[in-house]
Rosetta silent file (secondary structure, phi, psi, omega in degrees, C-alpha in Angstrom):
SEQUENCE: XXXXXXXXXXXXXXXXXXXXXXXXXXXXXXXXXXXXXXXXXXXXXXXXXXXXXXXXXXXXXXXXXXXXXXXXXXXXXXXXXXXXXXXXXXXXXXXXXXXXXXXXXXXXXXXXXXXXXXXXXXXXXXXXXXXXXXXXXXXXXX
SCORE:     score description
SCORE:     0.000 S_00000001
   1 L     0.000  149.135 -176.602  -16.027    9.049  -10.859 S_00000001
   2 L   -73.987  158.945  177.006  -14.042    9.511   -7.686 S_00000001
   3 H   -54.920  -41.464  179.006  -10.262    9.766   -7.866 S_00000001
   4 H   -60.090  -43.047 -176.411  -10.021    6.320   -6.119 S_00000001
   5 H   -68.161  -43.629  177.782  -12.308    4.792   -8.777 S_00000001
   6 H   -62.424  -36.127 -179.373  -10.362    6.368  -11.663 S_00000001
   7 H   -72.514  -38.403 -178.618   -7.118    5.084  -10.282 S_00000001
   8 H   -68.788  -32.994  175.571   -8.566    1.558   -9.946 S_00000001
   9 H   -54.560  -37.284 -174.591   -9.818    1.759  -13.605 S_00000001
  10 H   -84.090  -34.933 -169.781   -6.098    2.376  -14.620 S_00000001
  11 H  -112.848  -16.227 -171.260   -4.339   -0.071  -12.181 S_00000001
  12 L  -115.691  160.321  175.900   -6.754   -2.807  -11.100 S_00000001
  13 L   -79.714  159.112 -175.565   -8.678   -5.639  -12.660 S_00000001
  14 H   -53.361  -38.236 -176.100  -12.460   -5.316  -13.095 S_00000001
  15 H   -65.153  -29.840 -179.111  -13.386   -7.397   -9.966 S_00000001
  16 H   -70.350  -37.043  172.911  -11.412   -4.957   -7.784 S_00000001
  17 H   -60.697  -40.089  174.847  -13.589   -2.116   -9.141 S_00000001
  18 H   -63.163  -35.702  176.361  -16.669   -4.097   -8.009 S_00000001
  19 H   -62.434  -48.004 -178.385  -15.020   -4.333   -4.530 S_00000001
  20 H   -60.090  -47.731 -179.408  -14.649   -0.551   -4.380 S_00000001
  21 H   -61.350  -50.004  179.542  -18.322   -0.070   -5.489 S_00000001
  22 H   -58.356  -40.818  173.968  -19.571   -2.551   -2.945 S_00000001
  23 H   -63.419  -38.224 -177.816  -17.609   -1.011   -0.133 S_00000001
  24 H   -62.942  -27.556  178.599  -18.929    2.406   -1.122 S_00000001
  25 L  -108.449   23.427 -179.062  -22.518    1.218   -0.617 S_00000001
  26 L    51.422   54.787  176.857  -21.817   -0.939    2.490 S_00000001
  27 L   -69.301  168.304 -176.551  -22.260   -4.156    0.492 S_00000001
  28 L   -62.692  119.490 -179.407  -22.362   -7.566    2.003 S_00000001
  29 H   -48.316  -36.367 -179.180  -18.910   -8.469    3.448 S_00000001
  30 H   -64.358  -41.994 -179.692  -19.240  -12.064    2.129 S_00000001
  31 H   -64.517  -40.685 -177.583  -19.790  -10.694   -1.374 S_00000001
  32 H   -62.786  -47.100  178.752  -16.873   -8.279   -0.928 S_00000001
  33 H   -57.404  -44.972 -178.827  -14.592  -11.104    0.121 S_00000001
  34 H   -66.861  -38.774  179.907  -15.557  -13.155   -2.920 S_00000001
  35 H   -70.173  -30.607  175.975  -14.947  -10.309   -5.413 S_00000001
  36 H   -70.396  -34.098  173.885  -11.559   -9.651   -3.847 S_00000001
  37 H   -65.789  -40.563  177.820  -10.679  -13.235   -4.344 S_00000001
  38 H   -61.314  -34.273  174.039  -12.029  -13.054   -7.873 S_00000001
  39 H   -64.408  -33.046  175.738   -9.731  -10.146   -8.477 S_00000001
  40 H   -65.268  -42.303  179.792   -6.782  -12.412   -7.560 S_00000001
  41 H   -61.470  -44.397 -177.940   -8.058  -14.918  -10.066 S_00000001
  42 H   -60.369  -29.378 -178.288   -8.336  -12.189  -12.702 S_00000001
  43 H   -84.698   -7.770 -177.724   -4.701  -11.104  -11.931 S_00000001
  44 L   -57.493  -30.799 -178.330   -3.269  -14.632  -12.560 S_00000001
  45 L   -95.660   12.846  174.610   -2.307  -13.790  -16.150 S_00000001
  46 L   -60.229  172.585 -177.915   -0.566  -10.535  -15.194 S_00000001
  47 L   -69.597  -24.965  173.256    2.955   -9.682  -16.066 S_00000001
  48 L  -147.610 -176.532 -177.179    4.172  -10.713  -12.662 S_00000001
  49 L   -91.532    0.971 -169.685    2.609  -12.084   -9.436 S_00000001
  50 H   -60.288  -52.276 -173.864    2.677   -8.819   -7.424 S_00000001
  51 H   -65.036  -42.616  179.818   -0.899   -7.759   -8.135 S_00000001
  52 H   -61.583  -43.704  179.409   -2.337  -11.287   -7.543 S_00000001
  53 H   -66.818  -38.395  176.340   -0.497  -11.559   -4.253 S_00000001
  54 H   -61.042  -46.939 -176.847   -1.760   -8.119   -3.147 S_00000001
  55 H   -66.262  -41.727  179.899   -5.435   -9.182   -3.896 S_00000001
  56 H   -60.603  -39.299  175.519   -4.859  -12.522   -2.151 S_00000001
  57 H   -61.330  -40.288 -179.159   -3.665  -10.716    0.986 S_00000001
  58 H   -69.202  -40.025  177.585   -6.749   -8.458    0.841 S_00000001
  59 H   -63.275  -41.258  178.981   -9.014  -11.605    0.379 S_00000001
  60 H   -55.499  -43.622 -179.158   -7.255  -13.247    3.360 S_00000001
  61 H   -67.141  -39.172  179.831   -8.156  -10.267    5.464 S_00000001
  62 H   -64.917  -43.837 -175.271  -11.731  -10.191    4.172 S_00000001
  63 H   -75.428  -29.611  173.505  -12.357  -13.815    4.835 S_00000001
  64 H   -58.211  -41.891  179.199  -10.614  -13.579    8.305 S_00000001
  65 H   -62.714  -22.637 -178.289  -13.158  -10.905    9.235 S_00000001
  66 H   -92.189  -16.070 -170.675  -15.969  -13.301    8.365 S_00000001
  67 H   -43.754  -47.397 -175.199  -14.604  -16.306   10.270 S_00000001
  68 H   -89.354    6.655 -178.909  -16.703  -15.925   13.410 S_00000001
  69 H   -85.103  -16.665 -174.082  -19.935  -14.939   11.709 S_00000001
  70 L  -127.073  168.427  175.056  -20.978  -18.467   10.799 S_00000001
  71 L  -113.393  159.824  174.786  -21.157  -21.993   12.233 S_00000001
  72 L   -56.100  -12.257  176.254  -20.145  -25.362   10.651 S_00000001
  73 L   -80.535  -13.640 -177.884  -23.834  -25.799    9.960 S_00000001
  74 L   -96.090  139.552  176.640  -23.727  -22.966    7.509 S_00000001
  75 H   -62.257  -34.859  177.895  -22.510  -23.300    3.864 S_00000001
  76 H   -57.172  -41.673  178.833  -20.919  -19.831    4.396 S_00000001
  77 H   -58.160  -40.777 -179.002  -18.686  -21.238    7.109 S_00000001
  78 H   -68.273  -45.509 -178.277  -17.487  -23.945    4.740 S_00000001
  79 H   -58.151  -52.461 -179.810  -16.883  -21.332    1.972 S_00000001
  80 H   -57.764  -45.875 -176.549  -14.899  -19.067    4.355 S_00000001
  81 H   -71.821  -38.397  179.107  -12.833  -21.880    5.798 S_00000001
  82 H   -71.077  -41.050  178.546  -12.025  -23.574    2.505 S_00000001
  83 H   -64.170  -40.071  179.613  -11.239  -20.277    0.708 S_00000001
  84 H   -63.019  -41.865 -178.626   -8.984  -19.154    3.645 S_00000001
  85 H   -66.236  -40.121 -178.518   -7.028  -22.410    3.392 S_00000001
  86 H   -71.143  -35.403  172.331   -6.719  -22.053   -0.369 S_00000001
  87 H   -60.640  -51.092  179.288   -5.624  -18.419   -0.104 S_00000001
  88 H   -52.672  -44.154  179.747   -2.931  -19.358    2.409 S_00000001
  89 H   -60.964  -44.786 -176.107   -1.700  -21.995    0.030 S_00000001
  90 H   -74.230  -17.115  177.667   -1.504  -19.701   -2.982 S_00000001
  91 L   -85.286   -5.289  179.518    0.236  -17.073   -0.869 S_00000001
  92 L    80.269   19.197  171.834    2.863  -19.706   -0.084 S_00000001
  93 L   -95.969   71.817 -169.498    1.905  -19.913    3.546 S_00000001
  94 H   -67.664  -38.718  179.831    1.932  -23.611    3.626 S_00000001
  95 H   -60.528  -39.827 -178.069    1.974  -24.167    7.359 S_00000001
  96 H   -70.899  -37.919  175.994   -1.077  -21.923    7.668 S_00000001
  97 H   -68.750  -38.243  178.542   -2.915  -23.716    4.778 S_00000001
  98 H   -64.659  -46.498 -179.753   -2.092  -27.174    6.261 S_00000001
  99 H   -57.311  -44.663 -171.841   -3.363  -26.014    9.721 S_00000001
 100 H   -71.208  -41.238  178.381   -6.541  -24.590    8.176 S_00000001
 101 H   -63.891  -44.067  177.340   -7.192  -27.781    6.102 S_00000001
 102 H   -61.875  -34.840  179.856   -6.517  -29.938    9.201 S_00000001
 103 H   -71.352  -31.405  177.003   -8.914  -27.847   11.289 S_00000001
 104 H   -77.452  -31.738 -177.680  -11.633  -28.330    8.662 S_00000001
 105 H   -44.299  -53.965 -177.461  -11.071  -32.035    8.244 S_00000001
 106 L   -82.034   -1.210  179.856  -12.848  -33.460   11.226 S_00000001
 107 L   -84.082  127.715 -176.034  -15.835  -31.169   11.054 S_00000001
 108 L   -69.039  145.541  174.823  -18.896  -32.972    9.742 S_00000001
 109 L   -70.476  147.342 -175.650  -20.536  -31.522    6.593 S_00000001
 110 L   -75.513  -14.201 -179.391  -24.033  -30.084    7.284 S_00000001
 111 L  -147.614  133.848 -178.889  -25.569  -32.103    4.408 S_00000001
 112 H   -53.066  -30.583  175.762  -24.526  -35.432    2.961 S_00000001
 113 H   -64.074  -15.663  179.662  -24.624  -33.847   -0.494 S_00000001
 114 H   -96.885   17.149 -178.874  -21.777  -31.636    0.534 S_00000001
 115 L   -63.423  -25.967 -178.853  -19.412  -34.588    1.247 S_00000001
 116 H   -65.340  -20.074  178.873  -17.328  -33.651   -1.722 S_00000001
 117 H   -67.098  -24.078  174.711  -16.059  -30.648    0.136 S_00000001
 118 H   -64.351  -39.940  178.297  -13.975  -33.029    2.255 S_00000001
 119 H   -64.498  -36.517  178.891  -12.172  -34.146   -0.907 S_00000001
 120 H   -66.041  -39.084  176.392  -11.598  -30.500   -1.865 S_00000001
 121 H   -63.183  -42.992 -178.120  -10.075  -29.835    1.623 S_00000001
 122 H   -65.283  -36.321  175.167   -7.892  -32.930    1.297 S_00000001
 123 H   -70.627  -41.242  175.342   -6.626  -31.635   -2.062 S_00000001
 124 H   -61.543  -44.577  173.922   -5.826  -28.250   -0.773 S_00000001
 125 H   -56.670  -46.098  176.276   -4.007  -29.843    2.145 S_00000001
 126 H   -59.539  -45.928  178.570   -2.009  -32.138   -0.196 S_00000001
 127 H   -59.330  -44.756  179.983   -0.989  -29.175   -2.397 S_00000001
 128 H   -64.445  -45.906  175.302    0.166  -27.322    0.710 S_00000001
 129 H   -54.774  -34.482  178.940    2.151  -30.264    1.933 S_00000001
 130 L   -77.664   -2.349 -173.968    3.825  -30.365   -1.557 S_00000001
 131 L    57.260   44.348 -175.138    4.631  -26.685   -1.163 S_00000001
 132 L  -108.980  110.641  178.542    2.713  -25.910   -4.327 S_00000001
 133 L   -97.605    2.414 -176.093    1.408  -22.375   -4.398 S_00000001
 134 L   -67.783  136.675  170.584    0.311  -22.519   -8.066 S_00000001
 135 L   -58.636  132.443 -176.575   -3.388  -21.905   -8.815 S_00000001
 136 L  -137.955  157.558  173.640   -4.820  -25.271   -9.721 S_00000001
 137 L   -91.509  129.014  174.378   -8.098  -26.895  -10.802 S_00000001
 138 L   -80.630  139.679  179.691   -9.353  -29.328   -8.220 S_00000001
 139 L   -78.897  134.675  171.000  -10.493  -32.806   -9.174 S_00000001
 140 L   -73.771  133.853  176.833  -14.080  -33.681   -8.548 S_00000001
 141 L   -64.036  -15.423 -175.637  -14.493  -36.896   -6.599 S_00000001
 142 L   -91.554    0.000    0.000  -17.221  -38.013   -8.885 S_00000001
């Protein structure tokens, strides 16, 4: 194993090792962004919030790089937009999270069966307005 991978095995959560592997083989940037966010989720139970915040920052950068690749007709666009808003909220960047949620709000969903995404966006926005950075389970509208 490379020195970087050995270091990751000692210091990082498993999902971050997947990120390193995916980057090494020029993996799909969408998948890399997801695994980076997954690493933040895995770090939630760590001794402090430092590692989780580090991963959230990296996930924010990964999703920002994807922002212009898709259109609102694509489910990937919705994934990138919603996760970007949620990452901003969990990083305590409430104004950024609110602006992101507000920007998503008026965009029509590409499929009526995806209407629940609007409820998810509203919940992220409400949590950001409440200045709540804590990871949370969102309620299904059904």
